[in-house]
Chimera marker file (.cmm) of the C-alpha trace (Angstrom):
<marker_set name="trace">
<marker id="1" x="-40.239" y="-4.380" z="1.302" r="1" g="1" b="0" radius="0.5"/>
<marker id="2" x="-41.869" y="-7.759" z="1.312" r="1" g="1" b="0" radius="0.5"/>
<marker id="3" x="-42.703" y="-9.950" z="-1.623" r="1" g="1" b="0" radius="0.5"/>
<marker id="4" x="-44.392" y="-13.247" z="-2.043" r="1" g="1" b="0" radius="0.5"/>
<marker id="5" x="-41.117" y="-15.153" z="-1.681" r="1" g="1" b="0" radius="0.5"/>
<marker id="6" x="-39.982" y="-13.488" z="1.547" r="1" g="1" b="0" radius="0.5"/>
<marker id="7" x="-43.154" y="-13.842" z="3.556" r="1" g="1" b="0" radius="0.5"/>
<marker id="8" x="-46.297" y="-15.558" z="2.407" r="1" g="1" b="0" radius="0.5"/>
<marker id="9" x="-49.000" y="-13.044" z="1.652" r="1" g="1" b="0" radius="0.5"/>
<marker id="10" x="-52.091" y="-15.115" z="1.204" r="1" g="1" b="0" radius="0.5"/>
<marker id="11" x="-54.133" y="-12.915" z="-1.071" r="1" g="1" b="0" radius="0.5"/>
<marker id="12" x="-54.850" y="-12.893" z="-4.725" r="1" g="1" b="0" radius="0.5"/>
<marker id="13" x="-56.055" y="-9.514" z="-5.808" r="1" g="1" b="0" radius="0.5"/>
<marker id="14" x="-55.773" y="-7.527" z="-8.989" r="1" g="1" b="0" radius="0.5"/>
<marker id="15" x="-55.804" y="-3.795" z="-9.384" r="1" g="1" b="0" radius="0.5"/>
<marker id="16" x="-58.312" y="-1.989" z="-11.631" r="1" g="1" b="0" radius="0.5"/>
<marker id="17" x="-55.374" y="-0.669" z="-13.695" r="1" g="1" b="0" radius="0.5"/>
<marker id="18" x="-53.894" y="-4.124" z="-14.358" r="1" g="1" b="0" radius="0.5"/>
<marker id="19" x="-55.566" y="-4.613" z="-17.742" r="1" g="1" b="0" radius="0.5"/>
<marker id="20" x="-54.853" y="-1.070" z="-19.049" r="1" g="1" b="0" radius="0.5"/>
<marker id="21" x="-51.188" y="-1.491" z="-18.023" r="1" g="1" b="0" radius="0.5"/>
<marker id="22" x="-50.984" y="-4.847" z="-19.818" r="1" g="1" b="0" radius="0.5"/>
<marker id="23" x="-52.545" y="-3.369" z="-22.978" r="1" g="1" b="0" radius="0.5"/>
<marker id="24" x="-50.199" y="-0.343" z="-22.913" r="1" g="1" b="0" radius="0.5"/>
<marker id="25" x="-47.234" y="-2.678" z="-22.464" r="1" g="1" b="0" radius="0.5"/>
<marker id="26" x="-48.266" y="-4.808" z="-25.443" r="1" g="1" b="0" radius="0.5"/>
<marker id="27" x="-48.659" y="-1.662" z="-27.569" r="1" g="1" b="0" radius="0.5"/>
<marker id="28" x="-45.231" y="-0.416" z="-26.494" r="1" g="1" b="0" radius="0.5"/>
<marker id="29" x="-43.666" y="-3.783" z="-27.390" r="1" g="1" b="0" radius="0.5"/>
<marker id="30" x="-45.406" y="-3.802" z="-30.769" r="1" g="1" b="0" radius="0.5"/>
<marker id="31" x="-44.219" y="-0.220" z="-31.415" r="1" g="1" b="0" radius="0.5"/>
<marker id="32" x="-40.635" y="-1.098" z="-30.477" r="1" g="1" b="0" radius="0.5"/>
<marker id="33" x="-40.620" y="1.195" z="-27.435" r="1" g="1" b="0" radius="0.5"/>
<marker id="34" x="-40.132" y="-1.754" z="-25.074" r="1" g="1" b="0" radius="0.5"/>
<marker id="35" x="-38.231" y="-4.943" z="-25.688" r="1" g="1" b="0" radius="0.5"/>
<marker id="36" x="-40.129" y="-8.132" z="-24.954" r="1" g="1" b="0" radius="0.5"/>
<marker id="37" x="-38.594" y="-9.909" z="-21.984" r="1" g="1" b="0" radius="0.5"/>
<marker id="38" x="-37.763" y="-13.573" z="-22.153" r="1" g="1" b="0" radius="0.5"/>
<marker id="39" x="-38.399" y="-15.152" z="-18.759" r="1" g="1" b="0" radius="0.5"/>
<marker id="40" x="-35.227" y="-16.808" z="-17.487" r="1" g="1" b="0" radius="0.5"/>
<marker id="41" x="-36.100" y="-17.290" z="-13.829" r="1" g="1" b="0" radius="0.5"/>
<marker id="42" x="-39.834" y="-17.468" z="-14.132" r="1" g="1" b="0" radius="0.5"/>
<marker id="43" x="-42.147" y="-14.514" z="-13.915" r="1" g="1" b="0" radius="0.5"/>
<marker id="44" x="-42.550" y="-14.489" z="-10.145" r="1" g="1" b="0" radius="0.5"/>
<marker id="45" x="-38.797" y="-14.582" z="-9.447" r="1" g="1" b="0" radius="0.5"/>
<marker id="46" x="-38.105" y="-11.909" z="-12.051" r="1" g="1" b="0" radius="0.5"/>
<marker id="47" x="-40.773" y="-9.696" z="-10.525" r="1" g="1" b="0" radius="0.5"/>
<marker id="48" x="-39.347" y="-10.218" z="-7.043" r="1" g="1" b="0" radius="0.5"/>
<marker id="49" x="-35.863" y="-9.326" z="-8.264" r="1" g="1" b="0" radius="0.5"/>
<marker id="50" x="-37.228" y="-6.199" z="-9.922" r="1" g="1" b="0" radius="0.5"/>
<marker id="51" x="-39.092" y="-5.153" z="-6.767" r="1" g="1" b="0" radius="0.5"/>
<marker id="52" x="-35.891" y="-5.578" z="-4.772" r="1" g="1" b="0" radius="0.5"/>
<marker id="53" x="-34.018" y="-3.457" z="-7.324" r="1" g="1" b="0" radius="0.5"/>
<marker id="54" x="-36.665" y="-0.730" z="-6.933" r="1" g="1" b="0" radius="0.5"/>
<marker id="55" x="-36.204" y="-0.951" z="-3.177" r="1" g="1" b="0" radius="0.5"/>
<marker id="56" x="-32.451" y="-0.380" z="-3.437" r="1" g="1" b="0" radius="0.5"/>
<marker id="57" x="-32.736" y="2.371" z="-6.027" r="1" g="1" b="0" radius="0.5"/>
<marker id="58" x="-35.287" y="4.359" z="-4.020" r="1" g="1" b="0" radius="0.5"/>
<marker id="59" x="-33.422" y="3.887" z="-0.732" r="1" g="1" b="0" radius="0.5"/>
<marker id="60" x="-30.184" y="5.123" z="-2.296" r="1" g="1" b="0" radius="0.5"/>
<marker id="61" x="-31.688" y="7.932" z="-4.368" r="1" g="1" b="0" radius="0.5"/>
<marker id="62" x="-33.275" y="9.903" z="-1.537" r="1" g="1" b="0" radius="0.5"/>
<marker id="63" x="-31.795" y="11.699" z="1.433" r="1" g="1" b="0" radius="0.5"/>
<marker id="64" x="-32.669" y="10.019" z="4.755" r="1" g="1" b="0" radius="0.5"/>
<marker id="65" x="-35.021" y="12.892" z="5.559" r="1" g="1" b="0" radius="0.5"/>
<marker id="66" x="-36.866" y="12.645" z="2.228" r="1" g="1" b="0" radius="0.5"/>
<marker id="67" x="-36.970" y="8.868" z="2.458" r="1" g="1" b="0" radius="0.5"/>
<marker id="68" x="-38.794" y="8.981" z="5.784" r="1" g="1" b="0" radius="0.5"/>
<marker id="69" x="-41.487" y="11.245" z="4.314" r="1" g="1" b="0" radius="0.5"/>
<marker id="70" x="-42.468" y="8.625" z="1.751" r="1" g="1" b="0" radius="0.5"/>
<marker id="71" x="-45.948" y="7.203" z="2.227" r="1" g="1" b="0" radius="0.5"/>
<marker id="72" x="-46.351" y="3.457" z="2.521" r="1" g="1" b="0" radius="0.5"/>
<marker id="73" x="-47.178" y="1.948" z="-0.841" r="1" g="1" b="0" radius="0.5"/>
<marker id="74" x="-47.825" y="-1.333" z="-2.533" r="1" g="1" b="0" radius="0.5"/>
<marker id="75" x="-46.377" y="-2.215" z="-5.908" r="1" g="1" b="0" radius="0.5"/>
<marker id="76" x="-47.863" y="-4.662" z="-8.389" r="1" g="1" b="0" radius="0.5"/>
<marker id="77" x="-46.104" y="-6.353" z="-11.316" r="1" g="1" b="0" radius="0.5"/>
<marker id="78" x="-49.148" y="-7.315" z="-13.371" r="1" g="1" b="0" radius="0.5"/>
<marker id="79" x="-47.892" y="-10.299" z="-15.404" r="1" g="1" b="0" radius="0.5"/>
<marker id="80" x="-47.155" y="-12.459" z="-12.371" r="1" g="1" b="0" radius="0.5"/>
<marker id="81" x="-49.535" y="-10.663" z="-10.002" r="1" g="1" b="0" radius="0.5"/>
<marker id="82" x="-46.604" y="-10.156" z="-7.635" r="1" g="1" b="0" radius="0.5"/>
<marker id="83" x="-47.177" y="-7.594" z="-4.917" r="1" g="1" b="0" radius="0.5"/>
<marker id="84" x="-44.609" y="-5.840" z="-2.769" r="1" g="1" b="0" radius="0.5"/>
<marker id="85" x="-45.235" y="-3.592" z="0.225" r="1" g="1" b="0" radius="0.5"/>
<marker id="86" x="-42.916" y="-0.666" z="0.913" r="1" g="1" b="0" radius="0.5"/>
<marker id="87" x="-42.813" y="0.953" z="4.346" r="1" g="1" b="0" radius="0.5"/>
<marker id="88" x="-39.952" y="3.423" z="4.964" r="1" g="1" b="0" radius="0.5"/>
<marker id="89" x="-38.010" y="3.264" z="8.238" r="1" g="1" b="0" radius="0.5"/>
<marker id="90" x="-34.754" y="4.925" z="9.347" r="1" g="1" b="0" radius="0.5"/>
<marker id="91" x="-32.930" y="1.754" z="8.239" r="1" g="1" b="0" radius="0.5"/>
<marker id="92" x="-34.506" y="1.520" z="4.782" r="1" g="1" b="0" radius="0.5"/>
<marker id="93" x="-37.696" y="-0.182" z="3.743" r="1" g="1" b="0" radius="0.5"/>
<marker id="94" x="-39.099" y="-2.418" z="6.474" r="1" g="1" b="0" radius="0.5"/>
<marker id="95" x="-38.400" y="-6.069" z="5.623" r="1" g="1" b="0" radius="0.5"/>
<marker id="96" x="-41.527" y="-7.219" z="7.475" r="1" g="1" b="0" radius="0.5"/>
<marker id="97" x="-44.700" y="-7.841" z="5.635" r="1" g="1" b="0" radius="0.5"/>
<marker id="98" x="-48.067" y="-6.232" z="6.100" r="1" g="1" b="0" radius="0.5"/>
<marker id="99" x="-50.273" y="-9.315" z="6.155" r="1" g="1" b="0" radius="0.5"/>
<marker id="100" x="-53.416" y="-7.672" z="4.772" r="1" g="1" b="0" radius="0.5"/>
<marker id="101" x="-54.094" y="-7.088" z="1.093" r="1" g="1" b="0" radius="0.5"/>
<marker id="102" x="-54.178" y="-3.504" z="-0.142" r="1" g="1" b="0" radius="0.5"/>
<marker id="103" x="-57.371" y="-1.571" z="0.400" r="1" g="1" b="0" radius="0.5"/>
<marker id="104" x="-58.440" y="-0.497" z="-3.087" r="1" g="1" b="0" radius="0.5"/>
<marker id="105" x="-62.168" y="0.080" z="-2.871" r="1" g="1" b="0" radius="0.5"/>
<marker id="106" x="-62.755" y="2.797" z="-0.274" r="1" g="1" b="0" radius="0.5"/>
<marker id="107" x="-64.854" y="5.674" z="-1.579" r="1" g="1" b="0" radius="0.5"/>
<marker id="108" x="-62.519" y="8.272" z="-0.110" r="1" g="1" b="0" radius="0.5"/>
<marker id="109" x="-59.157" y="8.142" z="-1.964" r="1" g="1" b="0" radius="0.5"/>
<marker id="110" x="-57.284" y="9.093" z="1.223" r="1" g="1" b="0" radius="0.5"/>
<marker id="111" x="-58.537" y="5.866" z="2.834" r="1" g="1" b="0" radius="0.5"/>
<marker id="112" x="-57.257" y="3.635" z="0.012" r="1" g="1" b="0" radius="0.5"/>
<marker id="113" x="-53.727" y="2.261" z="-0.043" r="1" g="1" b="0" radius="0.5"/>
<marker id="114" x="-51.253" y="3.805" z="-2.460" r="1" g="1" b="0" radius="0.5"/>
<marker id="115" x="-50.335" y="1.441" z="-5.272" r="1" g="1" b="0" radius="0.5"/>
<marker id="116" x="-47.756" y="1.645" z="-8.047" r="1" g="1" b="0" radius="0.5"/>
<marker id="117" x="-48.951" y="-0.577" z="-10.896" r="1" g="1" b="0" radius="0.5"/>
<marker id="118" x="-46.681" y="-1.568" z="-13.771" r="1" g="1" b="0" radius="0.5"/>
<marker id="119" x="-45.756" y="-4.475" z="-15.969" r="1" g="1" b="0" radius="0.5"/>
<marker id="120" x="-42.631" y="-6.493" z="-15.350" r="1" g="1" b="0" radius="0.5"/>
<marker id="121" x="-41.548" y="-5.704" z="-18.917" r="1" g="1" b="0" radius="0.5"/>
<marker id="122" x="-41.799" y="-1.944" z="-18.416" r="1" g="1" b="0" radius="0.5"/>
<marker id="123" x="-40.253" y="-2.143" z="-14.958" r="1" g="1" b="0" radius="0.5"/>
<marker id="124" x="-37.182" y="-3.998" z="-16.250" r="1" g="1" b="0" radius="0.5"/>
<marker id="125" x="-36.692" y="-1.357" z="-18.955" r="1" g="1" b="0" radius="0.5"/>
<marker id="126" x="-37.025" y="1.356" z="-16.313" r="1" g="1" b="0" radius="0.5"/>
<marker id="127" x="-34.490" y="-0.407" z="-14.075" r="1" g="1" b="0" radius="0.5"/>
<marker id="128" x="-32.069" y="-0.751" z="-16.982" r="1" g="1" b="0" radius="0.5"/>
<marker id="129" x="-32.245" y="2.981" z="-17.716" r="1" g="1" b="0" radius="0.5"/>
<marker id="130" x="-33.856" y="2.454" z="-21.117" r="1" g="1" b="0" radius="0.5"/>
<marker id="131" x="-36.944" y="4.464" z="-20.262" r="1" g="1" b="0" radius="0.5"/>
<marker id="132" x="-37.474" y="7.221" z="-17.705" r="1" g="1" b="0" radius="0.5"/>
<marker id="133" x="-40.236" y="7.210" z="-15.145" r="1" g="1" b="0" radius="0.5"/>
<marker id="134" x="-41.824" y="10.258" z="-16.803" r="1" g="1" b="0" radius="0.5"/>
<marker id="135" x="-41.873" y="8.517" z="-20.194" r="1" g="1" b="0" radius="0.5"/>
<marker id="136" x="-43.238" y="5.302" z="-18.680" r="1" g="1" b="0" radius="0.5"/>
<marker id="137" x="-45.976" y="7.240" z="-16.916" r="1" g="1" b="0" radius="0.5"/>
<marker id="138" x="-46.796" y="9.267" z="-20.037" r="1" g="1" b="0" radius="0.5"/>
<marker id="139" x="-47.213" y="6.040" z="-22.020" r="1" g="1" b="0" radius="0.5"/>
<marker id="140" x="-49.399" y="4.490" z="-19.279" r="1" g="1" b="0" radius="0.5"/>
<marker id="141" x="-46.771" y="1.808" z="-18.580" r="1" g="1" b="0" radius="0.5"/>
<marker id="142" x="-46.760" y="2.735" z="-14.906" r="1" g="1" b="0" radius="0.5"/>
<marker id="143" x="-49.562" y="4.236" z="-12.846" r="1" g="1" b="0" radius="0.5"/>
<marker id="144" x="-49.547" y="5.635" z="-9.329" r="1" g="1" b="0" radius="0.5"/>
<marker id="145" x="-52.941" y="5.090" z="-7.761" r="1" g="1" b="0" radius="0.5"/>
<marker id="146" x="-53.080" y="7.329" z="-4.691" r="1" g="1" b="0" radius="0.5"/>
<marker id="147" x="-54.749" y="10.465" z="-3.410" r="1" g="1" b="0" radius="0.5"/>
<marker id="148" x="-53.246" y="13.722" z="-4.694" r="1" g="1" b="0" radius="0.5"/>
<marker id="149" x="-50.720" y="14.345" z="-1.895" r="1" g="1" b="0" radius="0.5"/>
<marker id="150" x="-49.337" y="10.789" z="-1.815" r="1" g="1" b="0" radius="0.5"/>
<marker id="151" x="-49.306" y="10.589" z="-5.620" r="1" g="1" b="0" radius="0.5"/>
<marker id="152" x="-47.302" y="13.820" z="-5.758" r="1" g="1" b="0" radius="0.5"/>
<marker id="153" x="-44.712" y="12.491" z="-3.277" r="1" g="1" b="0" radius="0.5"/>
<marker id="154" x="-44.443" y="9.107" z="-4.985" r="1" g="1" b="0" radius="0.5"/>
<marker id="155" x="-44.202" y="10.684" z="-8.448" r="1" g="1" b="0" radius="0.5"/>
<marker id="156" x="-41.421" y="12.977" z="-7.212" r="1" g="1" b="0" radius="0.5"/>
<marker id="157" x="-39.575" y="9.997" z="-5.728" r="1" g="1" b="0" radius="0.5"/>
<marker id="158" x="-39.821" y="7.950" z="-8.911" r="1" g="1" b="0" radius="0.5"/>
<marker id="159" x="-38.663" y="10.933" z="-11.002" r="1" g="1" b="0" radius="0.5"/>
<marker id="160" x="-35.613" y="11.280" z="-8.723" r="1" g="1" b="0" radius="0.5"/>
<marker id="161" x="-34.833" y="7.557" z="-8.848" r="1" g="1" b="0" radius="0.5"/>
<marker id="162" x="-35.452" y="7.164" z="-12.599" r="1" g="1" b="0" radius="0.5"/>
<marker id="163" x="-34.914" y="10.651" z="-14.058" r="1" g="1" b="0" radius="0.5"/>
<marker id="164" x="-33.975" y="9.879" z="-17.640" r="1" g="1" b="0" radius="0.5"/>
<marker id="165" x="-32.752" y="7.164" z="-19.900" r="1" g="1" b="0" radius="0.5"/>
<marker id="166" x="-29.149" y="6.076" z="-19.710" r="1" g="1" b="0" radius="0.5"/>
<marker id="167" x="-28.670" y="6.735" z="-15.973" r="1" g="1" b="0" radius="0.5"/>
<marker id="168" x="-26.159" y="4.646" z="-14.095" r="1" g="1" b="0" radius="0.5"/>
<marker id="169" x="-27.203" y="1.065" z="-13.524" r="1" g="1" b="0" radius="0.5"/>
<marker id="170" x="-25.103" y="0.967" z="-10.354" r="1" g="1" b="0" radius="0.5"/>
<marker id="171" x="-28.115" y="0.960" z="-8.022" r="1" g="1" b="0" radius="0.5"/>
<marker id="172" x="-30.104" y="-1.423" z="-10.174" r="1" g="1" b="0" radius="0.5"/>
<marker id="173" x="-27.905" y="-4.478" z="-10.328" r="1" g="1" b="0" radius="0.5"/>
<link id1="1" id2="2" r="1" g="1" b="0" radius="0.2"/>
<link id1="2" id2="3" r="1" g="1" b="0" radius="0.2"/>
<link id1="3" id2="4" r="1" g="1" b="0" radius="0.2"/>
<link id1="4" id2="5" r="1" g="1" b="0" radius="0.2"/>
<link id1="5" id2="6" r="1" g="1" b="0" radius="0.2"/>
<link id1="6" id2="7" r="1" g="1" b="0" radius="0.2"/>
<link id1="7" id2="8" r="1" g="1" b="0" radius="0.2"/>
<link id1="8" id2="9" r="1" g="1" b="0" radius="0.2"/>
<link id1="9" id2="10" r="1" g="1" b="0" radius="0.2"/>
<link id1="10" id2="11" r="1" g="1" b="0" radius="0.2"/>
<link id1="11" id2="12" r="1" g="1" b="0" radius="0.2"/>
<link id1="12" id2="13" r="1" g="1" b="0" radius="0.2"/>
<link id1="13" id2="14" r="1" g="1" b="0" radius="0.2"/>
<link id1="14" id2="15" r="1" g="1" b="0" radius="0.2"/>
<link id1="15" id2="16" r="1" g="1" b="0" radius="0.2"/>
<link id1="16" id2="17" r="1" g="1" b="0" radius="0.2"/>
<link id1="17" id2="18" r="1" g="1" b="0" radius="0.2"/>
<link id1="18" id2="19" r="1" g="1" b="0" radius="0.2"/>
<link id1="19" id2="20" r="1" g="1" b="0" radius="0.2"/>
<link id1="20" id2="21" r="1" g="1" b="0" radius="0.2"/>
<link id1="21" id2="22" r="1" g="1" b="0" radius="0.2"/>
<link id1="22" id2="23" r="1" g="1" b="0" radius="0.2"/>
<link id1="23" id2="24" r="1" g="1" b="0" radius="0.2"/>
<link id1="24" id2="25" r="1" g="1" b="0" radius="0.2"/>
<link id1="25" id2="26" r="1" g="1" b="0" radius="0.2"/>
<link id1="26" id2="27" r="1" g="1" b="0" radius="0.2"/>
<link id1="27" id2="28" r="1" g="1" b="0" radius="0.2"/>
<link id1="28" id2="29" r="1" g="1" b="0" radius="0.2"/>
<link id1="29" id2="30" r="1" g="1" b="0" radius="0.2"/>
<link id1="30" id2="31" r="1" g="1" b="0" radius="0.2"/>
<link id1="31" id2="32" r="1" g="1" b="0" radius="0.2"/>
<link id1="32" id2="33" r="1" g="1" b="0" radius="0.2"/>
<link id1="33" id2="34" r="1" g="1" b="0" radius="0.2"/>
<link id1="34" id2="35" r="1" g="1" b="0" radius="0.2"/>
<link id1="35" id2="36" r="1" g="1" b="0" radius="0.2"/>
<link id1="36" id2="37" r="1" g="1" b="0" radius="0.2"/>
<link id1="37" id2="38" r="1" g="1" b="0" radius="0.2"/>
<link id1="38" id2="39" r="1" g="1" b="0" radius="0.2"/>
<link id1="39" id2="40" r="1" g="1" b="0" radius="0.2"/>
<link id1="40" id2="41" r="1" g="1" b="0" radius="0.2"/>
<link id1="41" id2="42" r="1" g="1" b="0" radius="0.2"/>
<link id1="42" id2="43" r="1" g="1" b="0" radius="0.2"/>
<link id1="43" id2="44" r="1" g="1" b="0" radius="0.2"/>
<link id1="44" id2="45" r="1" g="1" b="0" radius="0.2"/>
<link id1="45" id2="46" r="1" g="1" b="0" radius="0.2"/>
<link id1="46" id2="47" r="1" g="1" b="0" radius="0.2"/>
<link id1="47" id2="48" r="1" g="1" b="0" radius="0.2"/>
<link id1="48" id2="49" r="1" g="1" b="0" radius="0.2"/>
<link id1="49" id2="50" r="1" g="1" b="0" radius="0.2"/>
<link id1="50" id2="51" r="1" g="1" b="0" radius="0.2"/>
<link id1="51" id2="52" r="1" g="1" b="0" radius="0.2"/>
<link id1="52" id2="53" r="1" g="1" b="0" radius="0.2"/>
<link id1="53" id2="54" r="1" g="1" b="0" radius="0.2"/>
<link id1="54" id2="55" r="1" g="1" b="0" radius="0.2"/>
<link id1="55" id2="56" r="1" g="1" b="0" radius="0.2"/>
<link id1="56" id2="57" r="1" g="1" b="0" radius="0.2"/>
<link id1="57" id2="58" r="1" g="1" b="0" radius="0.2"/>
<link id1="58" id2="59" r="1" g="1" b="0" radius="0.2"/>
<link id1="59" id2="60" r="1" g="1" b="0" radius="0.2"/>
<link id1="60" id2="61" r="1" g="1" b="0" radius="0.2"/>
<link id1="61" id2="62" r="1" g="1" b="0" radius="0.2"/>
<link id1="62" id2="63" r="1" g="1" b="0" radius="0.2"/>
<link id1="63" id2="64" r="1" g="1" b="0" radius="0.2"/>
<link id1="64" id2="65" r="1" g="1" b="0" radius="0.2"/>
<link id1="65" id2="66" r="1" g="1" b="0" radius="0.2"/>
<link id1="66" id2="67" r="1" g="1" b="0" radius="0.2"/>
<link id1="67" id2="68" r="1" g="1" b="0" radius="0.2"/>
<link id1="68" id2="69" r="1" g="1" b="0" radius="0.2"/>
<link id1="69" id2="70" r="1" g="1" b="0" radius="0.2"/>
<link id1="70" id2="71" r="1" g="1" b="0" radius="0.2"/>
<link id1="71" id2="72" r="1" g="1" b="0" radius="0.2"/>
<link id1="72" id2="73" r="1" g="1" b="0" radius="0.2"/>
<link id1="73" id2="74" r="1" g="1" b="0" radius="0.2"/>
<link id1="74" id2="75" r="1" g="1" b="0" radius="0.2"/>
<link id1="75" id2="76" r="1" g="1" b="0" radius="0.2"/>
<link id1="76" id2="77" r="1" g="1" b="0" radius="0.2"/>
<link id1="77" id2="78" r="1" g="1" b="0" radius="0.2"/>
<link id1="78" id2="79" r="1" g="1" b="0" radius="0.2"/>
<link id1="79" id2="80" r="1" g="1" b="0" radius="0.2"/>
<link id1="80" id2="81" r="1" g="1" b="0" radius="0.2"/>
<link id1="81" id2="82" r="1" g="1" b="0" radius="0.2"/>
<link id1="82" id2="83" r="1" g="1" b="0" radius="0.2"/>
<link id1="83" id2="84" r="1" g="1" b="0" radius="0.2"/>
<link id1="84" id2="85" r="1" g="1" b="0" radius="0.2"/>
<link id1="85" id2="86" r="1" g="1" b="0" radius="0.2"/>
<link id1="86" id2="87" r="1" g="1" b="0" radius="0.2"/>
<link id1="87" id2="88" r="1" g="1" b="0" radius="0.2"/>
<link id1="88" id2="89" r="1" g="1" b="0" radius="0.2"/>
<link id1="89" id2="90" r="1" g="1" b="0" radius="0.2"/>
<link id1="90" id2="91" r="1" g="1" b="0" radius="0.2"/>
<link id1="91" id2="92" r="1" g="1" b="0" radius="0.2"/>
<link id1="92" id2="93" r="1" g="1" b="0" radius="0.2"/>
<link id1="93" id2="94" r="1" g="1" b="0" radius="0.2"/>
<link id1="94" id2="95" r="1" g="1" b="0" radius="0.2"/>
<link id1="95" id2="96" r="1" g="1" b="0" radius="0.2"/>
<link id1="96" id2="97" r="1" g="1" b="0" radius="0.2"/>
<link id1="97" id2="98" r="1" g="1" b="0" radius="0.2"/>
<link id1="98" id2="99" r="1" g="1" b="0" radius="0.2"/>
<link id1="99" id2="100" r="1" g="1" b="0" radius="0.2"/>
<link id1="100" id2="101" r="1" g="1" b="0" radius="0.2"/>
<link id1="101" id2="102" r="1" g="1" b="0" radius="0.2"/>
<link id1="102" id2="103" r="1" g="1" b="0" radius="0.2"/>
<link id1="103" id2="104" r="1" g="1" b="0" radius="0.2"/>
<link id1="104" id2="105" r="1" g="1" b="0" radius="0.2"/>
<link id1="105" id2="106" r="1" g="1" b="0" radius="0.2"/>
<link id1="106" id2="107" r="1" g="1" b="0" radius="0.2"/>
<link id1="107" id2="108" r="1" g="1" b="0" radius="0.2"/>
<link id1="108" id2="109" r="1" g="1" b="0" radius="0.2"/>
<link id1="109" id2="110" r="1" g="1" b="0" radius="0.2"/>
<link id1="110" id2="111" r="1" g="1" b="0" radius="0.2"/>
<link id1="111" id2="112" r="1" g="1" b="0" radius="0.2"/>
<link id1="112" id2="113" r="1" g="1" b="0" radius="0.2"/>
<link id1="113" id2="114" r="1" g="1" b="0" radius="0.2"/>
<link id1="114" id2="115" r="1" g="1" b="0" radius="0.2"/>
<link id1="115" id2="116" r="1" g="1" b="0" radius="0.2"/>
<link id1="116" id2="117" r="1" g="1" b="0" radius="0.2"/>
<link id1="117" id2="118" r="1" g="1" b="0" radius="0.2"/>
<link id1="118" id2="119" r="1" g="1" b="0" radius="0.2"/>
<link id1="119" id2="120" r="1" g="1" b="0" radius="0.2"/>
<link id1="120" id2="121" r="1" g="1" b="0" radius="0.2"/>
<link id1="121" id2="122" r="1" g="1" b="0" radius="0.2"/>
<link id1="122" id2="123" r="1" g="1" b="0" radius="0.2"/>
<link id1="123" id2="124" r="1" g="1" b="0" radius="0.2"/>
<link id1="124" id2="125" r="1" g="1" b="0" radius="0.2"/>
<link id1="125" id2="126" r="1" g="1" b="0" radius="0.2"/>
<link id1="126" id2="127" r="1" g="1" b="0" radius="0.2"/>
<link id1="127" id2="128" r="1" g="1" b="0" radius="0.2"/>
<link id1="128" id2="129" r="1" g="1" b="0" radius="0.2"/>
<link id1="129" id2="130" r="1" g="1" b="0" radius="0.2"/>
<link id1="130" id2="131" r="1" g="1" b="0" radius="0.2"/>
<link id1="131" id2="132" r="1" g="1" b="0" radius="0.2"/>
<link id1="132" id2="133" r="1" g="1" b="0" radius="0.2"/>
<link id1="133" id2="134" r="1" g="1" b="0" radius="0.2"/>
<link id1="134" id2="135" r="1" g="1" b="0" radius="0.2"/>
<link id1="135" id2="136" r="1" g="1" b="0" radius="0.2"/>
<link id1="136" id2="137" r="1" g="1" b="0" radius="0.2"/>
<link id1="137" id2="138" r="1" g="1" b="0" radius="0.2"/>
<link id1="138" id2="139" r="1" g="1" b="0" radius="0.2"/>
<link id1="139" id2="140" r="1" g="1" b="0" radius="0.2"/>
<link id1="140" id2="141" r="1" g="1" b="0" radius="0.2"/>
<link id1="141" id2="142" r="1" g="1" b="0" radius="0.2"/>
<link id1="142" id2="143" r="1" g="1" b="0" radius="0.2"/>
<link id1="143" id2="144" r="1" g="1" b="0" radius="0.2"/>
<link id1="144" id2="145" r="1" g="1" b="0" radius="0.2"/>
<link id1="145" id2="146" r="1" g="1" b="0" radius="0.2"/>
<link id1="146" id2="147" r="1" g="1" b="0" radius="0.2"/>
<link id1="147" id2="148" r="1" g="1" b="0" radius="0.2"/>
<link id1="148" id2="149" r="1" g="1" b="0" radius="0.2"/>
<link id1="149" id2="150" r="1" g="1" b="0" radius="0.2"/>
<link id1="150" id2="151" r="1" g="1" b="0" radius="0.2"/>
<link id1="151" id2="152" r="1" g="1" b="0" radius="0.2"/>
<link id1="152" id2="153" r="1" g="1" b="0" radius="0.2"/>
<link id1="153" id2="154" r="1" g="1" b="0" radius="0.2"/>
<link id1="154" id2="155" r="1" g="1" b="0" radius="0.2"/>
<link id1="155" id2="156" r="1" g="1" b="0" radius="0.2"/>
<link id1="156" id2="157" r="1" g="1" b="0" radius="0.2"/>
<link id1="157" id2="158" r="1" g="1" b="0" radius="0.2"/>
<link id1="158" id2="159" r="1" g="1" b="0" radius="0.2"/>
<link id1="159" id2="160" r="1" g="1" b="0" radius="0.2"/>
<link id1="160" id2="161" r="1" g="1" b="0" radius="0.2"/>
<link id1="161" id2="162" r="1" g="1" b="0" radius="0.2"/>
<link id1="162" id2="163" r="1" g="1" b="0" radius="0.2"/>
<link id1="163" id2="164" r="1" g="1" b="0" radius="0.2"/>
<link id1="164" id2="165" r="1" g="1" b="0" radius="0.2"/>
<link id1="165" id2="166" r="1" g="1" b="0" radius="0.2"/>
<link id1="166" id2="167" r="1" g="1" b="0" radius="0.2"/>
<link id1="167" id2="168" r="1" g="1" b="0" radius="0.2"/>
<link id1="168" id2="169" r="1" g="1" b="0" radius="0.2"/>
<link id1="169" id2="170" r="1" g="1" b="0" radius="0.2"/>
<link id1="170" id2="171" r="1" g="1" b="0" radius="0.2"/>
<link id1="171" id2="172" r="1" g="1" b="0" radius="0.2"/>
<link id1="172" id2="173" r="1" g="1" b="0" radius="0.2"/>
</marker_set>
């Protein structure tokens, strides 16, 4: 996985789901479903730490065989506009960066890049085991933008990594 701090990715791009994710996050905070996060390290550093925690959790949650069947995907933390790129290899996610921004506008969904879009606030609650992936997805706090086959694989992976609330935080620290 790469993030802005590891290798400079010189693009500034939003995802069409950024605003709906931000609105759903605000609603969840107002309803008491999510706790508002106070930024200690700054938004970008918090997002990078969260992306790295996702990397570890996914790598350790899947068998090596299942891990290698994951499609490449980007991940966006909307508050800081921090992008990560995840490419599975036999040794875990590739630490090298894909220098191009994600392709989001192709007419054919199979030609677009897969993107997981979420807010940093929702992601931190997911990482802490306070909300499951299924609940976050149901409340539109996380969206997988991909064609049907890649979305199915990514959704399965996230359900394995974040199956319910209260799971062990061992992988997420």
